[in-house]
N, C-alpha and C positions, 0 to 999 in steps of 0.2 A: 336027628338028621341035621347036617350043617346047612345053614341058610346061604344062599348065594348073595353076594353083595352086588347090587346093581350099581352101575356108574351112571349117576344122575347128573354129571356135569356135561351135558350134551351140546353139540353145535348144530344149528339149523341153518340151511342155505335158503336164504330168502331172496326172491327175484328182485325185489325192490331195494332192500338195504344190504344185500350180501349176507355173510356169515353172522349169525346171532347166537351168542353164548347163553346157555341156561345155567346159571351160576348157583342156583339155590335149590336144595332138595325139595322143599315144599313147592316151588314153582313147577318142578319136574312132576311131582306127585298129583298137583292139580291138573296139569296139562294132560296127564295119562288117565285122568278120571273120566269114566264114560259120559257123565254130564257135560264135560268140556269137549270130549271128543265128538258129540253131537253136533258142534260147531262146524265140523267138517262138511256137514250135510245141510248147511243153511247159507245159501248165496248171499254174499255181501250186497249185491245190488239188485236182489230180487229178479224181476223178469228183464232186466236191462240187457241181458245177453241176447234177446231178440232183435235188439237194435245194434249193439256193439258185441260182435261175436266173440271177443276176447274177455268179456266181462263175466268170467266163470269163477272168479276168486270167492273165498268164502270167509264167514266171520272168524274161523279158526286162525287163518293166516292174518286177518286184520289184528286180532287179539295179540298174537306173538309180535307183530310189528310195533304195537303200542307198548309192550314190555321193552323192546329194544329202545324206543325213544324215551320211555320213562328213565331208563338207566343213564341215558346221556344227559337228560335234563338234571337228575340228581348229581351227577358228576360236576356239571357246570356250576350249580348252585353251591356245591361244597367248595369248589375252587374259589368262588367269590366270598367265601367266609361264612356261609349259613350253616348252621348245625343240623345236620340230618343224621340221626343215629342210624346204625346198621339195622336195628329193629323197625324203625320208621320207614327206611328205604325198603325193606322187603315188604312191609304192609302196604304201602302205596303202590308197589309193583304188583302185588296180589290183587289190590283194588282195580287196577287198570286191566289186568289180565282177564278178570271175571266181569268187567263192566257190561258186556254184551251177552252174558251167558243166558239171559232170559229171552232172547229173541225168538219170535214165532217164525214158521216157515216162510221163506221169501223175504226175511227181514221185516220191513215195516209195512208190507202190502197187507197182511192179514191180521195186523195188531188189534184192530177192532172188529174183526169179522168172526174169527174162530173163538176168540176170548175178548172180553170187554174189560181189559186191564193192560196197563202200559208194561212194556218190556223192562223198564228200570224197576218196577215194583216186583215183577217175577224174578228179576236178577238178584234182588236183595234177599228174597224169600230162599232163593236157591243157594246164595252165600251163606245164609244162616243154617241151612240144612248141611251144607259141606263143613260149616264151623263145628256142628255137632259131631259130624263124622271124624273130623280132625282134632277133636278134644280141645276146642277153643283157640286154636292156633290162628284163627281168622278174625280174632276179636278186634284188634287194632285196625285191620284192613277194613272192617265193617263200619267202625267209627270214622274213618277217613272217608269212606264211600258215601256215608250219610251226613257228612260235614259236622260230626259232633266231637271232632278231636281238636285239642287246643291250637295246633298249628294249622290255620285255615288254608295257607298256601298249598298244602299237600292235597287238599280236596280239589283246589283249582287246577292241580295238575292232571286230575282225573275227570273233572266235569266243570268247564268254563268256556269262554269264547276263544280261549287259546290253549286248549287241553291237548294231551297226547292222542286223544281219540281223533279229534279234528285233524291234526297234523298228519296222522297216518292215513285216514281214510281219503283225504284229498290226494296225497301222493300216490297212494295205492290205486285208488279209483281212476286218476289221470293215467296212471302207467298201463293198467289193463284195458282202458277203453280206447286209449290212444288219443284222448282229448288233451292236447298239449297246453290249452289255456288253463288247465288246472294245475300246472307245475308251480310249485312254490319253493321259496328259498329256504328249504327245511333246515339244513345245518346251521345256517346263520340265525334263523329265529331262535333255535335252542341255545345257541352261543350267547345270544343277547338276553335270555331270560334272567330274571333277577328277583329279589324279594325285598319289598319296602312296607314297614309297618304291618308284617305278616300278610301282605297281599302280593299276589304274583304280578310283576311288572315286566316292562321291556326296556332295556337300556336305550337311550335316544339314538345310539348309532344304529339300531335296528329298525328305525321308524319306516324306512322305505320297503324292507322286507314284509312288515306288517301290512303296508298299503297294498302290496302285491298279493298277500295272502287274502285279504278281504275281497279284493277284485276277483281273484282266482276262484274263491268260494261262490260268489255271485254267478259267475260264468258257469261253473260246474253244475250249479242248480238249474239254470236254464237249458244247458246243453246236454246234461246226463240225467240228473235225478227227476227232473220235471219235463223231459223231452216229451213231446206230444204223443209219440208212439209208444213210450214206456207207459205214459199215463193210461192210454187206451188198453194196453195188455194187463195192467194191474186191475182195472175196473172190470175187465172181462173175466179175470180170475175171481174177483170178488163175486160176480154174478153166477159163475159157474157153482161156486160153493153154496151161494145162496139157493140156487135151484136144486142142487143136490139134497140140501137140508130140507127143503120144502117136500120133495119126493119121498124122503124117508118119513117125514111126519105123516104123509098120506098113506103110509104103509106099502108104498112101492118097493120092489126089489131092485137093488143096484149093488154093484160089487164096490166095496170100500175096504181099506185096511182096517184091521181092528183098532188100531190107535186112532186113526182119523174119525172112525165111527163114533168114538167116545165124545168127540167134540162137535159131531154133526147131530148127535141124538140127545145131547144135554146142554141146556142153556145155562152155561157156567157163569156165575157171577163173581165179582172180586171177593165176596164173602165166602164163596166156595174155596177160593185159593187161600184166604186168610185162615180159614179153619181146616185147610188141607183135607177137604171132604173125600171120603172113601167111595169109589165107584167100581164095582165089578173086582173087588179084591185089591185094588191098588188106589192110592190117594191121588189126588188131582195133579200134585207137582210131579210124581212119578209118571203118570200119563203124559204130562207136558214134556219131560225129558226124552220120551220115546218117540215124539212128533217131529218130523223134519220135512225137507222138501220132497223126499222120495215118496212119503205117504200120498202127498198131493198129485205128484207126476204120474205115479203108478195108477192111481184111481182115475185120473182124467184120461189117461191112455185108454182104459177100458170103456169109459163113458162115452166115447166117440161113437160106439155102436149101440148105445142105449135107444130103446124105442121112443123115449121122450124126445121130441124134435128140438125142444129148447137146449136140453143138456147136452144132446149129441152135437148139435151145431156150434155151441159155444165152446165145448171141448175140442172139437175139431179146429176152431180158430186158434186156440193156444198151441195145440200139438204141432199143427201145420203152418203156423204163423200166418193165419188169415185173419189179420187184425182189423178192428174198426177204423174208419176214417175219424181223425180227430180235427176240430176246429177250435181256436181260441177266440174269444170275444172280450171286449172291454166291459160288456154288461151281460147280466144273466139272460139265458135264453128265454124268451117270452112264452106264455102258456099257448099262445096260437101257434107259434113255431113248433113247439113240442108237439102239438096236435097234428100239425102237418107231417112231422117225421113219423109219428105212431100210424097215421093213415097210410102212408107209403109203405111202412113195415107190414102192416096188415094186407095191403094189396099184393106185395110182391114176395114176402118171406113167410108170414104166419098170420092167420086170420084172427085168432083168438086175441081179444084186446088185452087181457091180463098177461098172456105170454109175450106179446109183442113189447111190453114194457122191459123185458129183458134185453132187448137189442138196442135200447136207447139209454145212454148214460150221460148225466149232467153233473156239473158240480163246479168247485173253484179251487184253484191251486194258488198258493202264496209263496213269495220269495223274499226273505229278509236276512241279507248277509250279515248285518251287525246291529245288535240292539243295545245301545249304550245304557239303557236302563236295567239291563240284566248282565251283571258281572262284566262291567266295561273293561276295555283294554286300557291299561295306563302306561304312560311312557315316563321313565325316570331320567331326569337330567343330571348332569355332573354336580350341580350345587345342591342336590337333594330334594329338589322340587319335583312334583309329579302333575302331569297333565293328561286328561283323557285323549285318546288318539285323535278325535275330531279336533280339538284344540291344539293339539301339537303339530298336526299335519299341515302342510302348505298347499295341499290340494283339497277340494271339497269333497268330503267322504259322507256328507249328510244323505246323499241319494242311496248309499248303501244301506242306510238305517231305515229308509222308507219301505214299508210293506207294499209290495207290488202284487195286485190280484189279477189273475187271468181266469175268466170263466170258460168253461170248455163244454163242448157236446161231442159225444161219440156215437156213430151210427154206422151200420153196415156199408161197405163201400159200393155194393151193388146198387144202392139208392142213387148214386151219382149217375147211373145209366139212364135213369127214367126221369 
């Protein structure tokens, strides 16, 4: 039987960047793979859609956007005389395409809840699995991803303070949330990229665009990623799954999708992932690639009517957007203040002291827009000298490098009535 030849030179219409060309057969094949298609069902901004109704974009769109930006960056660097072979260009594009393939449902929210292992580590494991399936065609991409390739600047295009990941997510998240403060001079930043002594740098003409980029990143964290209502929703979701896991451990009956059940009934460790432990006929990584936002949402929808008052009320809060009140403080909440909240919760919501703890969430969030001690941003002058962005800028950027902490407390809004 004659095989049908697929046209793999596809064009994707992206709402942020317009038409994106897929010019590589292996990029097309990876994009079509079920492990990558799963990213269609992982929201880029987790539960932020509960605050910003348009924020329903996914890791799938983000990954394609990074491919587009990577190709632009490669073209710019080649024009400036830097040798990037076709093989290297394809490999670094594969690396950025797959950089988020290991994300848990709702992106960062459940990274240390369902599994106690970073998405970067899982991404690498999945890349290695795909490499076996693609007969070693991802060898160079993995070397670049893990920063083991001789040209270090290629890794910096994938993971650094000025990588294609950050350039895409700031532009994309700003677009879909409508937060204009996150808008950056994307095209100019890419046009100003250069390489000096095997390090990714920015031509001095692009210094103002970098200043704007750093300020925009800081504002996006406070206005979107660390928005107080988003924080409340995320910790509410964590408590929902914590309670579900507890009920299952007690032998209680509750509806749960088969895939989510694996992660609620097994305390999976990094070692389980490293050895790809087999559970119920499938290995851990296979189970992980079957898990997405839908498993969580479908289960929570049913849990609204569960007889357990904690699980049902918390699940109703997410489904119907009845979210806790969140307050930020400069200092951690005191033990006496916690006790007052717990007493109010016991009086007006649920009497059991252990169950009452599920309705009070405390913690700390941090914001650091730029860390010069980690892959700093360097500015290249026309005479060949290089300065770190803080030294090159004529405005004080040191505040952006300062880690700002905000302590928070989340509690049921009903308590404000009493």
